[in-house]
KERO-863944 format. One line per 3 residues: number of its first residue (from 0); their letters; for each residue x, y, z of C-alpha. Coordinates in Angstrom, 2 decimals. Layout:
% residues N
NUM = A = X Y Z; ...
% end
This chain:
% residues 436
0 = XXX = 11.10 -2.19 -5.86; 12.84 -5.01 -4.02; 12.25 -3.27 -0.75
3 = XXX = 8.49 -2.96 -1.47; 8.31 -6.63 -2.42; 10.13 -7.64 0.79
6 = XXX = 7.89 -5.40 2.91; 4.76 -6.98 1.48; 6.16 -10.46 1.98
9 = XXX = 5.69 -10.01 5.77; 1.87 -10.28 5.32; 2.23 -12.63 2.37
12 = XXX = 4.22 -15.18 4.47; 1.58 -14.99 7.24; -1.11 -15.96 4.73
15 = XXX = 1.04 -18.69 3.22; 1.67 -20.49 6.55; -1.86 -19.83 7.86
18 = XXX = -3.38 -21.32 4.66; -2.42 -24.78 5.88; -4.80 -24.25 8.93
21 = XXX = -7.84 -24.10 6.61; -10.17 -21.64 4.89; -11.46 -20.19 8.16
24 = XXX = -7.94 -19.27 9.23; -7.25 -17.64 5.88; -10.52 -15.65 6.13
27 = XXX = -9.67 -14.63 9.78; -6.30 -13.19 8.80; -7.77 -11.65 5.64
30 = XXX = -10.60 -9.83 7.35; -8.26 -8.52 10.10; -5.63 -7.38 7.58
33 = XXX = -8.32 -5.63 5.58; -8.82 -3.21 8.53; -5.14 -3.00 9.26
36 = XXX = -4.57 -1.84 5.69; -6.88 1.06 6.49; -4.43 2.13 9.16
39 = XXX = -1.59 1.51 6.83; -3.21 3.84 4.30; -3.25 6.71 6.78
42 = XXX = 0.39 6.11 7.80; 1.30 6.06 4.06; -0.55 9.38 3.60
45 = XXX = 1.78 11.04 6.10; 4.83 9.45 4.52; 3.75 10.43 0.99
48 = XXX = 2.97 14.02 1.94; 6.23 14.42 3.83; 8.11 12.91 0.89
51 = XXX = 6.73 15.54 -1.57; 7.94 18.34 0.73; 11.35 16.69 1.46
54 = XXX = 12.14 16.06 -2.23; 11.19 19.54 -3.26; 13.20 21.04 -0.38
57 = XXX = 16.26 18.93 -1.35; 15.85 19.97 -5.00; 15.69 23.63 -3.91
60 = XXX = 18.86 23.26 -1.84; 17.14 23.63 1.57; 18.38 20.72 3.74
63 = XXX = 17.21 22.30 6.99; 13.65 22.48 5.74; 13.82 18.87 4.52
66 = XXX = 15.01 17.71 7.94; 12.20 19.67 9.63; 9.61 18.01 7.49
69 = XXX = 11.16 14.61 8.22; 11.15 15.19 12.01; 7.56 16.23 12.10
72 = XXX = 6.32 13.37 9.89; 7.86 10.98 12.37; 6.07 12.60 15.24
75 = XXX = 2.78 12.73 13.42; 2.91 9.04 12.41; 3.94 7.97 15.92
78 = XXX = 0.98 9.78 17.37; -1.39 8.21 14.84; 0.10 4.78 15.52
81 = XXX = -0.47 5.02 19.27; -4.03 6.27 18.71; -5.05 3.44 16.38
84 = XXX = -3.33 0.91 18.68; -5.54 2.00 21.58; -8.68 1.90 19.36
87 = XXX = -7.91 -1.67 18.26; -7.27 -2.96 21.79; -10.61 -1.47 22.97
90 = XXX = -12.84 -2.07 19.99; -11.40 -4.97 17.95; -14.46 -7.22 18.11
93 = XXX = -17.18 -4.65 17.18; -14.98 -3.28 14.36; -14.65 -6.74 12.84
96 = XXX = -18.36 -7.44 13.31; -19.20 -4.32 11.35; -16.83 -5.58 8.66
99 = XXX = -19.05 -8.68 8.34; -16.75 -11.33 9.93; -18.70 -14.58 10.22
102 = XXX = -19.01 -16.28 13.65; -16.59 -19.14 12.74; -13.98 -16.52 11.70
105 = XXX = -14.55 -13.82 14.33; -12.64 -15.43 17.22; -9.30 -15.87 15.47
108 = XXX = -9.74 -12.61 13.58; -10.11 -10.67 16.87; -6.92 -12.28 18.26
111 = XXX = -4.89 -11.49 15.18; -6.33 -7.96 14.91; -5.66 -7.07 18.53
114 = XXX = -2.03 -8.17 18.39; -1.07 -6.67 15.01; -3.30 -3.65 15.20
117 = XXX = -2.46 -2.96 18.84; 1.16 -2.50 17.80; 0.31 0.03 15.07
120 = XXX = 2.99 2.39 16.42; 5.76 0.22 14.88; 3.91 -0.21 11.61
123 = XXX = 3.51 3.59 11.37; 7.15 4.22 12.05; 8.35 1.65 9.47
126 = XXX = 6.15 3.18 6.82; 7.15 6.84 7.48; 10.81 6.19 8.07
129 = XXX = 11.08 4.18 4.90; 9.38 7.04 2.96; 11.84 9.53 4.46
132 = XXX = 14.90 7.50 3.39; 13.49 6.97 -0.10; 12.75 10.67 -0.52
135 = XXX = 16.48 11.44 -0.10; 17.27 8.97 -2.88; 18.39 6.20 -0.44
138 = XXX = 16.33 3.22 -1.60; 18.93 0.64 -0.61; 18.75 0.93 3.14
141 = XXX = 15.00 0.19 3.35; 15.58 -2.78 1.04; 18.30 -4.19 3.20
144 = XXX = 16.21 -3.77 6.35; 13.25 -5.52 4.74; 15.45 -8.31 3.51
147 = XXX = 16.79 -9.16 6.97; 13.49 -8.84 8.78; 11.88 -11.12 6.26
150 = XXX = 14.41 -13.82 7.02; 13.62 -13.42 10.75; 9.92 -13.33 10.01
153 = XXX = 9.90 -16.59 8.06; 11.63 -18.38 10.95; 9.36 -16.76 13.61
156 = XXX = 6.22 -17.55 11.63; 7.02 -21.24 11.33; 8.00 -21.59 15.03
159 = XXX = 5.12 -19.41 16.42; 2.43 -20.94 14.22; 3.36 -24.66 14.23
162 = XXX = 5.70 -24.86 17.14; 8.96 -26.75 17.55; 9.90 -29.50 19.97
165 = XXX = 7.76 -29.33 23.15; 6.35 -25.90 22.07; 3.12 -26.55 20.18
168 = XXX = 2.78 -23.16 18.54; 0.01 -20.54 18.71; -1.66 -20.90 15.28
171 = XXX = -3.09 -17.59 13.96; -1.87 -15.78 17.05; 1.63 -16.91 16.35
174 = XXX = 1.51 -15.35 12.90; 0.47 -12.05 14.49; 3.24 -12.07 17.10
177 = XXX = 5.88 -12.83 14.44; 4.65 -9.91 12.39; 4.72 -7.52 15.38
180 = XXX = 8.26 -8.52 16.42; 9.79 -7.99 13.02; 8.10 -4.55 12.74
183 = XXX = 9.56 -3.56 16.11; 12.98 -4.63 14.84; 12.49 -2.84 11.48
186 = XXX = 11.34 0.38 13.08; 14.39 0.49 15.37; 16.87 -0.10 12.54
189 = XXX = 15.18 2.41 10.13; 15.15 5.09 12.86; 18.83 4.69 13.34
192 = XXX = 19.38 4.86 9.57; 17.37 8.11 9.32; 19.45 9.70 12.06
195 = XXX = 22.56 8.83 10.08; 21.12 10.03 6.77; 21.89 13.21 4.83
198 = XXX = 18.91 14.88 6.49; 20.87 15.04 9.74; 17.84 14.53 12.03
201 = XXX = 19.90 14.86 15.13; 18.21 17.94 16.46; 15.72 17.61 19.28
204 = XXX = 12.08 17.37 18.26; 10.30 20.60 18.86; 6.72 20.90 20.07
207 = XXX = 6.53 24.37 18.64; 7.60 23.02 15.28; 5.21 20.08 15.65
210 = XXX = 2.21 22.42 15.88; 3.69 25.03 13.57; 4.38 25.40 9.83
213 = XXX = 5.96 22.13 8.75; 3.36 19.91 10.48; 0.51 22.04 9.32
216 = XXX = 1.72 21.77 5.71; 2.19 18.00 5.98; -1.34 17.64 7.44
219 = XXX = -2.86 19.83 4.72; -1.19 17.86 2.00; -1.93 14.57 3.82
222 = XXX = -5.69 15.14 4.02; -6.39 14.48 0.33; -4.09 11.47 0.43
225 = XXX = -5.85 10.17 3.55; -9.22 10.84 1.91; -8.05 8.89 -1.19
228 = XXX = -6.80 5.97 0.88; -9.96 5.94 3.01; -12.22 6.02 -0.05
231 = XXX = -10.26 3.10 -1.41; -9.99 1.04 1.76; -13.60 1.54 2.94
234 = XXX = -14.77 0.71 -0.56; -12.73 -2.47 -0.35; -14.31 -3.28 3.01
237 = XXX = -17.77 -2.83 1.58; -17.21 -5.21 -1.33; -15.36 -7.63 0.91
240 = XXX = -18.61 -7.87 2.80; -20.31 -8.69 -0.45; -17.80 -11.40 -1.21
243 = XXX = -18.36 -12.92 2.23; -22.06 -13.29 1.30; -20.93 -15.17 -1.84
246 = XXX = -19.34 -17.83 0.40; -16.33 -18.73 2.48; -14.53 -20.37 -0.49
249 = XXX = -15.05 -17.30 -2.60; -13.73 -15.08 0.15; -10.68 -17.32 0.74
252 = XXX = -9.98 -17.34 -2.98; -10.31 -13.53 -3.12; -7.87 -13.11 -0.25
255 = XXX = -5.28 -15.31 -1.88; -5.61 -13.34 -5.15; -5.58 -10.02 -3.35
258 = XXX = -2.34 -10.83 -1.57; -0.82 -11.88 -4.97; -2.05 -8.58 -6.39
261 = XXX = -0.15 -6.76 -3.62; 3.03 -8.44 -4.94; 2.26 -7.76 -8.59
264 = XXX = 1.65 -4.05 -7.92; 5.07 -3.63 -6.46; 6.79 -3.54 -9.81
267 = XXX = 4.87 -0.32 -10.44; 5.36 0.81 -6.82; 9.10 0.89 -7.35
270 = XXX = 8.66 3.28 -10.30; 6.07 5.19 -8.29; 8.72 5.97 -5.65
273 = XXX = 11.22 6.91 -8.40; 8.61 9.20 -9.99; 7.79 10.90 -6.67
276 = XXX = 11.45 11.56 -5.89; 12.49 12.70 -9.39; 9.48 14.84 -10.17
279 = XXX = 9.61 16.46 -6.71; 13.41 17.17 -6.86; 13.36 18.56 -10.38
282 = XXX = 10.34 20.80 -9.72; 12.08 22.03 -6.58; 15.09 22.87 -8.76
285 = XXX = 12.80 24.76 -11.18; 13.47 22.17 -13.96; 9.86 21.41 -14.87
288 = XXX = 10.68 19.98 -18.32; 12.89 17.30 -16.71; 10.31 16.72 -14.02
291 = XXX = 7.65 15.87 -16.63; 10.00 13.73 -18.72; 11.15 11.63 -15.80
294 = XXX = 7.54 11.08 -14.69; 6.63 9.76 -18.13; 9.81 7.64 -18.37
297 = XXX = 8.94 6.00 -15.04; 5.44 5.36 -16.35; 6.68 3.60 -19.52
300 = XXX = 9.18 1.48 -17.68; 6.60 0.47 -15.08; 4.10 -0.34 -17.86
303 = XXX = 6.59 -2.54 -19.71; 7.58 -4.54 -16.55; 4.05 -4.95 -15.25
306 = XXX = 2.92 -6.15 -18.68; 5.56 -8.92 -18.61; 4.45 -9.86 -15.10
309 = XXX = 0.82 -9.94 -16.27; 1.67 -12.36 -19.05; 3.52 -14.60 -16.65
312 = XXX = 0.63 -14.47 -14.17; -1.88 -15.48 -16.94; 0.20 -18.41 -18.07
315 = XXX = 0.96 -19.67 -14.48; -2.37 -19.01 -12.73; -3.31 -22.65 -12.08
318 = XXX = 0.16 -23.47 -10.75; 0.20 -20.38 -8.49; -3.26 -21.18 -7.10
321 = XXX = -2.15 -24.73 -6.26; 0.72 -23.43 -4.13; -1.84 -22.01 -1.58
324 = XXX = -4.55 -24.62 -1.45; -5.48 -28.10 -2.66; -9.19 -27.37 -2.65
327 = XXX = -10.33 -27.67 -6.28; -13.18 -25.16 -5.85; -10.88 -22.50 -4.35
330 = XXX = -8.25 -23.17 -7.03; -10.81 -22.55 -9.79; -11.92 -19.25 -8.19
333 = XXX = -8.34 -18.09 -7.69; -7.55 -18.77 -11.38; -10.56 -16.67 -12.47
336 = XXX = -9.36 -13.76 -10.27; -5.73 -14.07 -11.52; -6.84 -14.01 -15.16
339 = XXX = -8.60 -10.65 -14.66; -5.59 -9.44 -12.71; -3.27 -10.30 -15.54
342 = XXX = -5.36 -8.31 -18.01; -5.27 -5.07 -16.06; -1.54 -4.93 -15.31
345 = XXX = -0.79 -2.32 -18.06; -3.44 0.23 -16.92; -2.46 -0.55 -13.28
348 = XXX = 1.07 0.70 -14.15; -0.38 4.00 -15.35; -2.45 4.31 -12.19
351 = XXX = 0.28 3.55 -9.71; 3.28 5.35 -11.26; 1.36 8.52 -12.26
354 = XXX = -0.16 8.67 -8.78; 3.36 8.96 -7.45; 4.37 11.50 -10.12
357 = XXX = 1.42 13.77 -9.25; 2.13 13.53 -5.58; 5.75 14.39 -6.21
360 = XXX = 4.43 17.49 -8.03; 2.49 18.41 -4.88; -0.88 17.40 -6.38
363 = XXX = -2.48 15.07 -3.82; -6.02 15.92 -4.82; -6.12 14.42 -8.32
366 = XXX = -5.53 10.81 -7.13; -8.27 11.36 -4.56; -10.79 12.35 -7.20
369 = XXX = -9.75 9.50 -9.46; -10.17 7.02 -6.57; -13.57 8.37 -5.62
372 = XXX = -14.90 7.99 -9.16; -13.23 4.62 -9.78; -14.16 2.95 -6.49
375 = XXX = -17.67 4.14 -5.90; -19.04 4.82 -9.40; -17.26 2.00 -11.27
378 = XXX = -16.12 -0.73 -8.89; -18.95 -0.74 -6.38; -21.69 -0.44 -8.96
381 = XXX = -19.95 -3.14 -11.04; -19.80 -5.53 -8.06; -23.50 -5.13 -7.47
384 = XXX = -24.43 -5.41 -11.19; -22.00 -8.11 -12.40; -21.58 -9.99 -9.16
387 = XXX = -25.20 -10.21 -8.00; -27.61 -8.96 -10.68; -25.94 -10.98 -13.43
390 = XXX = -25.04 -13.70 -10.90; -21.37 -13.85 -12.07; -20.13 -14.21 -8.44
393 = XXX = -16.40 -13.67 -7.94; -15.78 -13.28 -11.69; -18.15 -10.25 -11.57
396 = XXX = -16.19 -8.76 -8.74; -12.88 -8.99 -10.59; -14.42 -7.72 -13.81
399 = XXX = -15.45 -4.62 -11.85; -11.90 -4.21 -10.46; -10.60 -4.47 -14.10
402 = XXX = -12.89 -1.64 -15.26; -12.06 0.55 -12.28; -8.26 0.21 -12.83
405 = XXX = -8.58 0.83 -16.58; -10.63 4.01 -16.18; -8.47 5.42 -13.33
408 = XXX = -5.24 4.72 -15.17; -6.30 6.63 -18.25; -7.77 9.41 -16.14
411 = XXX = -4.49 9.97 -14.20; -2.53 10.12 -17.51; -4.83 12.91 -18.60
414 = XXX = -4.51 14.77 -15.33; -0.71 14.44 -15.26; -0.32 15.91 -18.74
417 = XXX = -2.82 18.67 -17.95; -0.99 19.65 -14.71; 2.33 20.11 -16.49
420 = XXX = 0.55 21.97 -19.36; -0.48 24.55 -16.80; 3.01 24.68 -15.30
423 = XXX = 4.58 25.26 -18.77; 2.11 28.00 -19.59; 2.80 29.71 -16.24
426 = XXX = 6.58 29.60 -17.04; 6.09 30.72 -20.69; 7.46 27.36 -22.04
429 = XXX = 6.55 25.20 -24.98; 3.51 22.92 -24.63; 3.85 19.26 -23.78
432 = XXX = 3.22 18.31 -27.38; 6.24 20.35 -28.45; 8.67 18.77 -26.01
435 = X = 7.32 15.18 -26.39
% end
């Protein structure tokens, strides 16, 4: 959980420092990061899919298979990172235009996007290598790496954005370079940690293996995860375009709130990782009853913690908004967004943790279906109806997000219980209701 918080702080610190440059700078970093998160989603899909295979292989006592899956996930993510880096360098401006970046925002957004997106290789490696280490049960090493690169990032951000002594700083471009440098450092350190890990990834990478069984399996299981992430991210891009039409202040407020949401969700993300590892390893060891119980335990712990965070967020919303801006209009809009965010923390815990539990069980399709329904039939329709038809503006947008999260959380709980009910029946065991 701490590692996830520290990892997210890299982008969060960028936004914090850039916020002093004005609403246009916030919007520029926000619109560029919205597209970068699409790339991140694909890298995460590879890491998630590899993790499910690695955990089940470890649980089944097959370390060689686990190491093979780890090696091929690194090669796949590196290839994707290089591909997306080239795409960004060549087509950054048209991509951001399609996303609806306004003229006063486009220039700085392109600069930030080209620098950070062009170095996608290192972002891909950090995501995948961290997933590999966590799938072995080593959650401390990624946490330590994130802690140290955050210290470096804060220093680099300040110097590169504002300058020091005769150096005047590079503004938004400085934030981008600081982010890239710490990701390079993090990727190198994590790669060394994986080579020293229990997986023993010291063998040479095999091209035959890359295009053979392990990679094909990872790709097959990755496709639904990629589809789920794409459905989510492109849906986000669409309604981001709608928020831009509401106004620059509304968009700036939404970006501040969205970055805070990325921190709030990390409480659940820690238990999501635990659920993925535990459910996968116990299913690999043919202990399905323990697999189900640990998934539910992770869900209840995540729900309790995120509910506490939600209450704190509700009580401190005005204070938190004032940290990022002194503009009264933007503060008011941020408070509205944070109020809705506080209300949906409990169902968000169900959504996040059970997504990890299902993926640990090898079911990457269920979260995809849930996201498709929630994003396009609930959130998008809600944004149009509440935000524009009822003229609720940003409040309508966040009401739609609340309804989406609530429905998806309950739906994934149903799917999780139903999946294990089928597993129990196949094994001739008691039903879920009998074992609790």
